[in-house]
Gaussian input, Z-matrix of N, CA and C with variables (Angstrom, degrees):
# hf/3-21g

backbone

0 1
 N
 C     1     B1
 C     2     B2     1     A1
 N     3     B3     2     A2     1     D1
 C     4     B4     3     A3     2     D2
 C     5     B5     4     A4     3     D3
 N     6     B6     5     A5     4     D4
 C     7     B7     6     A6     5     D5
 C     8     B8     7     A7     6     D6
 N     9     B9     8     A8     7     D7
 C    10    B10     9     A9     8     D8
 C    11    B11    10    A10     9     D9
 N    12    B12    11    A11    10    D10
 C    13    B13    12    A12    11    D11
 C    14    B14    13    A13    12    D12
 N    15    B15    14    A14    13    D13
 C    16    B16    15    A15    14    D14
 C    17    B17    16    A16    15    D15
 N    18    B18    17    A17    16    D16
 C    19    B19    18    A18    17    D17
 C    20    B20    19    A19    18    D18
 N    21    B21    20    A20    19    D19
 C    22    B22    21    A21    20    D20
 C    23    B23    22    A22    21    D21
 N    24    B24    23    A23    22    D22
 C    25    B25    24    A24    23    D23
 C    26    B26    25    A25    24    D24
 N    27    B27    26    A26    25    D25
 C    28    B28    27    A27    26    D26
 C    29    B29    28    A28    27    D27
 N    30    B30    29    A29    28    D28
 C    31    B31    30    A30    29    D29
 C    32    B32    31    A31    30    D30
 N    33    B33    32    A32    31    D31
 C    34    B34    33    A33    32    D32
 C    35    B35    34    A34    33    D33
 N    36    B36    35    A35    34    D34
 C    37    B37    36    A36    35    D35
 C    38    B38    37    A37    36    D36
 N    39    B39    38    A38    37    D37
 C    40    B40    39    A39    38    D38
 C    41    B41    40    A40    39    D39
 N    42    B42    41    A41    40    D40
 C    43    B43    42    A42    41    D41
 C    44    B44    43    A43    42    D42
 N    45    B45    44    A44    43    D43
 C    46    B46    45    A45    44    D44
 C    47    B47    46    A46    45    D45
 N    48    B48    47    A47    46    D46
 C    49    B49    48    A48    47    D47
 C    50    B50    49    A49    48    D48
 N    51    B51    50    A50    49    D49
 C    52    B52    51    A51    50    D50
 C    53    B53    52    A52    51    D51
 N    54    B54    53    A53    52    D52
 C    55    B55    54    A54    53    D53
 C    56    B56    55    A55    54    D54
 N    57    B57    56    A56    55    D55
 C    58    B58    57    A57    56    D56
 C    59    B59    58    A58    57    D57
 N    60    B60    59    A59    58    D58
 C    61    B61    60    A60    59    D59
 C    62    B62    61    A61    60    D60
 N    63    B63    62    A62    61    D61
 C    64    B64    63    A63    62    D62
 C    65    B65    64    A64    63    D63
 N    66    B66    65    A65    64    D64
 C    67    B67    66    A66    65    D65
 C    68    B68    67    A67    66    D66
 N    69    B69    68    A68    67    D67
 C    70    B70    69    A69    68    D68
 C    71    B71    70    A70    69    D69
 N    72    B72    71    A71    70    D70
 C    73    B73    72    A72    71    D71
 C    74    B74    73    A73    72    D72
 N    75    B75    74    A74    73    D73
 C    76    B76    75    A75    74    D74
 C    77    B77    76    A76    75    D75
 N    78    B78    77    A77    76    D76
 C    79    B79    78    A78    77    D77
 C    80    B80    79    A79    78    D78
 N    81    B81    80    A80    79    D79
 C    82    B82    81    A81    80    D80
 C    83    B83    82    A82    81    D81
 N    84    B84    83    A83    82    D82
 C    85    B85    84    A84    83    D83
 C    86    B86    85    A85    84    D84
 N    87    B87    86    A86    85    D85
 C    88    B88    87    A87    86    D86
 C    89    B89    88    A88    87    D87
 N    90    B90    89    A89    88    D88
 C    91    B91    90    A90    89    D89
 C    92    B92    91    A91    90    D90
 N    93    B93    92    A92    91    D91
 C    94    B94    93    A93    92    D92
 C    95    B95    94    A94    93    D93
 N    96    B96    95    A95    94    D94
 C    97    B97    96    A96    95    D95
 C    98    B98    97    A97    96    D96
 N    99    B99    98    A98    97    D97
 C   100   B100    99    A99    98    D98
 C   101   B101   100   A100    99    D99
 N   102   B102   101   A101   100   D100
 C   103   B103   102   A102   101   D101
 C   104   B104   103   A103   102   D102
 N   105   B105   104   A104   103   D103
 C   106   B106   105   A105   104   D104
 C   107   B107   106   A106   105   D105
 N   108   B108   107   A107   106   D106
 C   109   B109   108   A108   107   D107
 C   110   B110   109   A109   108   D108
 N   111   B111   110   A110   109   D109
 C   112   B112   111   A111   110   D110
 C   113   B113   112   A112   111   D111
 N   114   B114   113   A113   112   D112
 C   115   B115   114   A114   113   D113
 C   116   B116   115   A115   114   D114
 N   117   B117   116   A116   115   D115
 C   118   B118   117   A117   116   D116
 C   119   B119   118   A118   117   D117
 N   120   B120   119   A119   118   D118
 C   121   B121   120   A120   119   D119
 C   122   B122   121   A121   120   D120
 N   123   B123   122   A122   121   D121
 C   124   B124   123   A123   122   D122
 C   125   B125   124   A124   123   D123
 N   126   B126   125   A125   124   D124
 C   127   B127   126   A126   125   D125
 C   128   B128   127   A127   126   D126
 N   129   B129   128   A128   127   D127
 C   130   B130   129   A129   128   D128
 C   131   B131   130   A130   129   D129
 N   132   B132   131   A131   130   D130
 C   133   B133   132   A132   131   D131
 C   134   B134   133   A133   132   D132
 N   135   B135   134   A134   133   D133
 C   136   B136   135   A135   134   D134
 C   137   B137   136   A136   135   D135
 N   138   B138   137   A137   136   D136
 C   139   B139   138   A138   137   D137
 C   140   B140   139   A139   138   D138
 N   141   B141   140   A140   139   D139
 C   142   B142   141   A141   140   D140
 C   143   B143   142   A142   141   D141
 N   144   B144   143   A143   142   D142
 C   145   B145   144   A144   143   D143
 C   146   B146   145   A145   144   D144
 N   147   B147   146   A146   145   D145
 C   148   B148   147   A147   146   D146
 C   149   B149   148   A148   147   D147
 N   150   B150   149   A149   148   D148
 C   151   B151   150   A150   149   D149
 C   152   B152   151   A151   150   D150
 N   153   B153   152   A152   151   D151
 C   154   B154   153   A153   152   D152
 C   155   B155   154   A154   153   D153
 N   156   B156   155   A155   154   D154
 C   157   B157   156   A156   155   D155
 C   158   B158   157   A157   156   D156
 N   159   B159   158   A158   157   D157
 C   160   B160   159   A159   158   D158
 C   161   B161   160   A160   159   D159
 N   162   B162   161   A161   160   D160
 C   163   B163   162   A162   161   D161
 C   164   B164   163   A163   162   D162
 N   165   B165   164   A164   163   D163
 C   166   B166   165   A165   164   D164
 C   167   B167   166   A166   165   D165
 N   168   B168   167   A167   166   D166
 C   169   B169   168   A168   167   D167
 C   170   B170   169   A169   168   D168
 N   171   B171   170   A170   169   D169
 C   172   B172   171   A171   170   D170
 C   173   B173   172   A172   171   D171
 N   174   B174   173   A173   172   D172
 C   175   B175   174   A174   173   D173
 C   176   B176   175   A175   174   D174
 N   177   B177   176   A176   175   D175
 C   178   B178   177   A177   176   D176
 C   179   B179   178   A178   177   D177
 N   180   B180   179   A179   178   D178
 C   181   B181   180   A180   179   D179
 C   182   B182   181   A181   180   D180

   B1=1.4422
   B2=1.5227
   B3=1.3140
   B4=1.4544
   B5=1.5253
   B6=1.3390
   B7=1.4556
   B8=1.5326
   B9=1.3056
   B10=1.4668
   B11=1.5298
   B12=1.3189
   B13=1.4559
   B14=1.5095
   B15=1.2977
   B16=1.4641
   B17=1.5265
   B18=1.3222
   B19=1.4633
   B20=1.5219
   B21=1.3056
   B22=1.4627
   B23=1.5248
   B24=1.2965
   B25=1.4585
   B26=1.5103
   B27=1.3230
   B28=1.4613
   B29=1.5305
   B30=1.3392
   B31=1.4603
   B32=1.5222
   B33=1.3138
   B34=1.4588
   B35=1.5263
   B36=1.3470
   B37=1.4556
   B38=1.5206
   B39=1.3259
   B40=1.4558
   B41=1.5219
   B42=1.3315
   B43=1.4593
   B44=1.5181
   B45=1.3173
   B46=1.4586
   B47=1.5177
   B48=1.3179
   B49=1.4604
   B50=1.5184
   B51=1.3269
   B52=1.4611
   B53=1.5174
   B54=1.3191
   B55=1.4543
   B56=1.5233
   B57=1.3410
   B58=1.4559
   B59=1.5186
   B60=1.3007
   B61=1.4611
   B62=1.5306
   B63=1.3264
   B64=1.4530
   B65=1.5124
   B66=1.3335
   B67=1.4657
   B68=1.5315
   B69=1.3197
   B70=1.4634
   B71=1.5204
   B72=1.3331
   B73=1.4609
   B74=1.5156
   B75=1.3211
   B76=1.4673
   B77=1.5173
   B78=1.3234
   B79=1.4596
   B80=1.5285
   B81=1.3192
   B82=1.4593
   B83=1.5264
   B84=1.3083
   B85=1.4643
   B86=1.5285
   B87=1.3315
   B88=1.4612
   B89=1.5218
   B90=1.3205
   B91=1.4583
   B92=1.5289
   B93=1.3244
   B94=1.4662
   B95=1.5212
   B96=1.3148
   B97=1.4709
   B98=1.5219
   B99=1.3232
   B100=1.4632
   B101=1.5243
   B102=1.3202
   B103=1.4636
   B104=1.5313
   B105=1.3419
   B106=1.4700
   B107=1.5350
   B108=1.3151
   B109=1.4680
   B110=1.5351
   B111=1.3275
   B112=1.4605
   B113=1.5287
   B114=1.3273
   B115=1.4717
   B116=1.5322
   B117=1.3158
   B118=1.4646
   B119=1.5288
   B120=1.3277
   B121=1.4552
   B122=1.5280
   B123=1.3169
   B124=1.4653
   B125=1.5310
   B126=1.3096
   B127=1.4702
   B128=1.5315
   B129=1.3146
   B130=1.4661
   B131=1.5278
   B132=1.3281
   B133=1.4642
   B134=1.5254
   B135=1.3154
   B136=1.4702
   B137=1.5248
   B138=1.3126
   B139=1.4723
   B140=1.5281
   B141=1.3329
   B142=1.4555
   B143=1.5278
   B144=1.3302
   B145=1.4723
   B146=1.5195
   B147=1.3205
   B148=1.4687
   B149=1.5237
   B150=1.3150
   B151=1.4584
   B152=1.5322
   B153=1.3140
   B154=1.4687
   B155=1.5307
   B156=1.3207
   B157=1.4588
   B158=1.5206
   B159=1.3193
   B160=1.4577
   B161=1.5407
   B162=1.3288
   B163=1.4592
   B164=1.5209
   B165=1.3237
   B166=1.4584
   B167=1.5264
   B168=1.3267
   B169=1.4640
   B170=1.5189
   B171=1.3186
   B172=1.4634
   B173=1.5248
   B174=1.2981
   B175=1.4696
   B176=1.5299
   B177=1.3185
   B178=1.4645
   B179=1.5205
   B180=1.2975
   B181=1.4755
   B182=1.5028
   A1=108.40
   A2=115.07
   A3=121.28
   A4=108.06
   A5=118.29
   A6=119.97
   A7=110.92
   A8=116.09
   A9=121.65
   A10=107.33
   A11=116.15
   A12=120.91
   A13=111.01
   A14=114.73
   A15=120.78
   A16=109.60
   A17=114.60
   A18=120.07
   A19=107.20
   A20=115.57
   A21=119.62
   A22=109.05
   A23=115.28
   A24=119.99
   A25=111.60
   A26=115.98
   A27=119.96
   A28=112.91
   A29=118.05
   A30=120.87
   A31=110.99
   A32=116.59
   A33=121.49
   A34=111.12
   A35=116.50
   A36=120.41
   A37=109.40
   A38=115.21
   A39=121.44
   A40=108.89
   A41=116.56
   A42=122.89
   A43=107.70
   A44=116.93
   A45=121.71
   A46=108.62
   A47=115.71
   A48=120.49
   A49=109.29
   A50=115.00
   A51=121.77
   A52=107.78
   A53=116.48
   A54=121.42
   A55=108.59
   A56=115.75
   A57=120.31
   A58=109.35
   A59=116.20
   A60=123.11
   A61=112.68
   A62=116.53
   A63=120.72
   A64=115.90
   A65=116.59
   A66=120.81
   A67=108.71
   A68=116.44
   A69=121.93
   A70=108.40
   A71=115.44
   A72=121.17
   A73=108.22
   A74=116.48
   A75=121.59
   A76=107.68
   A77=115.67
   A78=119.44
   A79=109.22
   A80=114.51
   A81=121.62
   A82=107.18
   A83=115.78
   A84=120.60
   A85=107.36
   A86=115.28
   A87=120.16
   A88=111.09
   A89=115.21
   A90=121.52
   A91=105.87
   A92=117.04
   A93=121.96
   A94=113.39
   A95=117.89
   A96=120.01
   A97=111.64
   A98=117.20
   A99=121.00
   A100=113.09
   A101=117.45
   A102=121.31
   A103=108.23
   A104=116.98
   A105=121.05
   A106=115.11
   A107=118.20
   A108=119.02
   A109=112.64
   A110=116.84
   A111=121.43
   A112=112.78
   A113=121.23
   A114=119.66
   A115=113.12
   A116=117.58
   A117=121.29
   A118=109.57
   A119=116.91
   A120=121.75
   A121=111.09
   A122=117.31
   A123=121.10
   A124=110.63
   A125=117.90
   A126=120.70
   A127=110.61
   A128=117.44
   A129=121.00
   A130=110.85
   A131=116.98
   A132=120.47
   A133=110.70
   A134=117.12
   A135=121.05
   A136=109.80
   A137=116.68
   A138=120.85
   A139=110.84
   A140=116.72
   A141=120.26
   A142=112.22
   A143=118.21
   A144=120.28
   A145=110.16
   A146=118.53
   A147=120.44
   A148=110.56
   A149=116.19
   A150=120.72
   A151=110.96
   A152=116.51
   A153=120.75
   A154=111.75
   A155=117.31
   A156=119.34
   A157=110.91
   A158=118.36
   A159=120.97
   A160=110.24
   A161=116.62
   A162=120.61
   A163=111.52
   A164=117.18
   A165=121.35
   A166=112.59
   A167=117.78
   A168=120.93
   A169=110.26
   A170=116.93
   A171=119.61
   A172=111.35
   A173=115.88
   A174=120.88
   A175=109.32
   A176=115.56
   A177=120.00
   A178=109.22
   A179=115.72
   A180=120.22
   A181=112.01
   D1=140.67
   D2=178.98
   D3=-127.56
   D4=124.29
   D5=178.59
   D6=-72.64
   D7=135.88
   D8=177.64
   D9=-126.50
   D10=124.80
   D11=-179.82
   D12=-111.31
   D13=165.59
   D14=179.09
   D15=-104.05
   D16=144.39
   D17=172.04
   D18=-95.66
   D19=123.22
   D20=-178.41
   D21=-135.03
   D22=156.57
   D23=178.40
   D24=62.21
   D25=-128.09
   D26=-176.71
   D27=-99.45
   D28=16.51
   D29=178.43
   D30=-74.11
   D31=130.01
   D32=177.89
   D33=-105.48
   D34=-16.63
   D35=-177.99
   D36=-150.41
   D37=145.53
   D38=-179.51
   D39=-137.14
   D40=134.24
   D41=175.98
   D42=-116.91
   D43=132.07
   D44=176.20
   D45=-130.92
   D46=143.11
   D47=179.00
   D48=-125.76
   D49=144.04
   D50=179.26
   D51=-139.92
   D52=125.30
   D53=179.50
   D54=-117.32
   D55=127.80
   D56=-179.95
   D57=-155.76
   D58=131.86
   D59=175.84
   D60=53.19
   D61=41.64
   D62=176.69
   D63=79.67
   D64=8.56
   D65=-179.59
   D66=-119.31
   D67=130.64
   D68=175.69
   D69=-105.43
   D70=124.25
   D71=177.22
   D72=-115.20
   D73=130.24
   D74=177.60
   D75=-120.83
   D76=129.04
   D77=176.79
   D78=-116.11
   D79=148.25
   D80=178.96
   D81=-126.06
   D82=128.14
   D83=176.19
   D84=-120.88
   D85=132.23
   D86=-170.80
   D87=-134.49
   D88=142.66
   D89=167.96
   D90=-82.26
   D91=105.63
   D92=-172.90
   D93=-60.27
   D94=-30.07
   D95=179.68
   D96=-71.79
   D97=-31.37
   D98=-177.15
   D99=-97.45
   D100=-13.15
   D101=-179.93
   D102=-142.26
   D103=73.81
   D104=-172.86
   D105=-73.16
   D106=-12.94
   D107=-176.11
   D108=-99.81
   D109=41.48
   D110=178.94
   D111=-57.09
   D112=-42.82
   D113=179.40
   D114=-57.15
   D115=-34.78
   D116=178.47
   D117=-67.25
   D118=-44.08
   D119=179.08
   D120=-62.46
   D121=-47.54
   D122=-178.49
   D123=-64.54
   D124=-41.09
   D125=178.26
   D126=-61.55
   D127=-40.83
   D128=178.15
   D129=-66.19
   D130=-40.14
   D131=178.08
   D132=-63.29
   D133=-43.93
   D134=179.50
   D135=-61.44
   D136=-46.06
   D137=179.53
   D138=-59.20
   D139=-46.95
   D140=-177.71
   D141=-67.93
   D142=-40.17
   D143=178.40
   D144=-65.82
   D145=-39.19
   D146=177.32
   D147=-62.22
   D148=-40.81
   D149=178.25
   D150=-63.79
   D151=-44.81
   D152=179.76
   D153=-64.23
   D154=-43.07
   D155=-178.79
   D156=-69.59
   D157=-32.86
   D158=177.51
   D159=-66.18
   D160=-38.56
   D161=178.78
   D162=-70.68
   D163=-30.82
   D164=-177.26
   D165=-86.32
   D166=-12.38
   D167=-178.60
   D168=-64.79
   D169=141.06
   D170=178.67
   D171=-64.92
   D172=143.63
   D173=178.79
   D174=-71.12
   D175=140.53
   D176=177.52
   D177=-98.69
   D178=144.76
   D179=-177.30
   D180=-85.04

């Protein structure tokens, strides 16, 4: 399942998260005319989530 949100009013970007069965899914919906640098934002999110998950991973002996 993937959460999909609507952009309404003056919203240019929307983030939604859905957690189910040990999986976290995050979706981003953007008004491309008002937020043209989406690839930069997504790349930063991927980098930060990878960093967070690496820190949260259990240590191996």
